[in-house]
C-alpha positions in Angstrom: 5.9 -19.1 4.2 8.1 -21.4 2.3 10.8 -20.0 0.0 9.4 -19.2 -3.4 11.1 -19.3 -6.8 13.3 -16.4 -7.6 10.9 -15.0 -10.3 8.2 -14.5 -7.6 10.5 -13.2 -4.8 8.0 -10.5 -3.8 5.9 -13.2 -2.2 8.5 -13.5 0.6 9.0 -9.8 1.2 7.6 -8.5 4.5 6.7 -5.2 2.7 4.4 -7.2 0.4 2.8 -9.0 3.3 2.3 -5.7 5.2 0.8 -4.1 2.1 -1.7 -7.0 1.9 -2.7 -6.4 5.5 -3.2 -2.8 4.7 -5.4 -3.8 1.8 -7.5 -6.0 4.1 -8.0 -3.1 6.5 -9.0 -0.8 3.7 -11.5 -3.3 2.5 -13.1 -3.3 5.9 -13.4 0.5 5.7 -14.8 0.3 2.2 -17.4 -2.2 3.1 -18.8 0.2 5.8 -19.0 3.3 3.6 -22.3 4.6 2.5 -23.2 4.0 -1.1 -23.1 7.7 -1.8 -19.3 7.8 -1.5 -18.4 4.1 -2.0 -18.3 4.6 -5.8 -16.1 7.6 -5.7 -13.8 8.0 -2.8 -14.3 4.4 -1.7 -13.2 2.9 -5.1 -10.3 5.4 -5.2 -8.9 4.2 -1.9 -9.2 0.6 -3.2 -7.3 1.5 -6.3 -4.5 3.4 -4.5 -4.0 0.7 -1.9 -4.0 -2.1 -4.5 -1.5 0.0 -6.5 1.0 -0.3 -3.6 0.8 -4.1 -3.7 0.8 -4.3 -7.5 3.8 -2.1 -7.9 5.8 -4.0 -5.4 5.0 -7.2 -7.3 5.7 -5.7 -10.7 8.9 -4.1 -9.7 10.2 -7.3 -8.3 10.2 -8.8 -11.8 12.3 -6.1 -13.3 15.9 -6.9 -14.2 17.7 -3.8 -13.0 17.8 -1.9 -9.7 16.8 1.4 -11.4 13.6 -0.3 -12.8 12.8 -1.8 -9.4 13.4 1.6 -7.8 10.9 3.2 -10.2 8.2 0.8 -9.1 9.0 1.4 -5.5 8.6 5.1 -6.1 5.2 4.5 -7.6 4.2 2.3 -4.6 5.3 5.0 -2.2 3.2 7.6 -4.1 0.2 5.3 -3.9 0.8 4.9 -0.1 0.6 8.7 0.3 -2.5 8.8 -1.8 -4.1 6.1 0.3 -3.3 8.1 3.5 -4.8 11.2 2.0 -8.0 9.3 1.2 -8.1 7.9 4.7 -7.5 11.4 6.1 -10.5 12.7 4.1 -12.7 9.9 5.4 -11.6 10.7 9.0 -12.3 14.5 8.5 -15.8 13.8 7.3 -16.7 11.4 10.1 -16.7 8.1 8.0 -14.0 6.5 10.1 -12.8 7.0 13.7 -9.5 8.4 14.9 -8.6 4.9 16.0 -9.2 3.4 12.6 -7.3 6.3 11.0 -4.3 5.7 13.4 -4.2 2.0 12.6 -4.1 2.7 8.8 -1.6 5.5 9.3 0.7 3.1 11.2 0.3 0.4 8.6 1.1 2.9 5.8 4.1 4.3 7.7 5.5 0.8 8.1 5.1 0.1 4.4 6.7 3.4 3.4 9.6 2.9 5.7 10.3 -0.6 4.3 10.1 0.7 0.7 12.5 3.5 1.7 14.9 0.9 3.2 14.7 -1.0 -0.1 15.5 2.1 -2.0 18.5 2.9 0.1 19.8 -0.6 -0.4 19.4 -0.2 -4.2 21.4 3.0 -4.2 24.4 1.5 -2.3 
């Protein structure tokens, strides 16, 4: 990816790219869900996953480290929420253990990157 303008710096962040991959994986799950839960749990998992991406992007536009940190905290909370939703889907037989593990690994990577960003902001 070519270097973007400073005001859109999030486009170059690996954590943003990884969160988009997570979103793509969640869409694949959502598209296979039965209609009975796609409007409740399915839409909730879409919202929580998109919240990760949107908070990374919105935080990147803030002018201070404490503001950016606030949005990273929200993104991390949304990642935990996404994982809880995926865990519920697994427990109820809507996704396999392998699919769960893939999403788990993706979320873990995003959370670790956000945690690394937060540590940098504190120092």
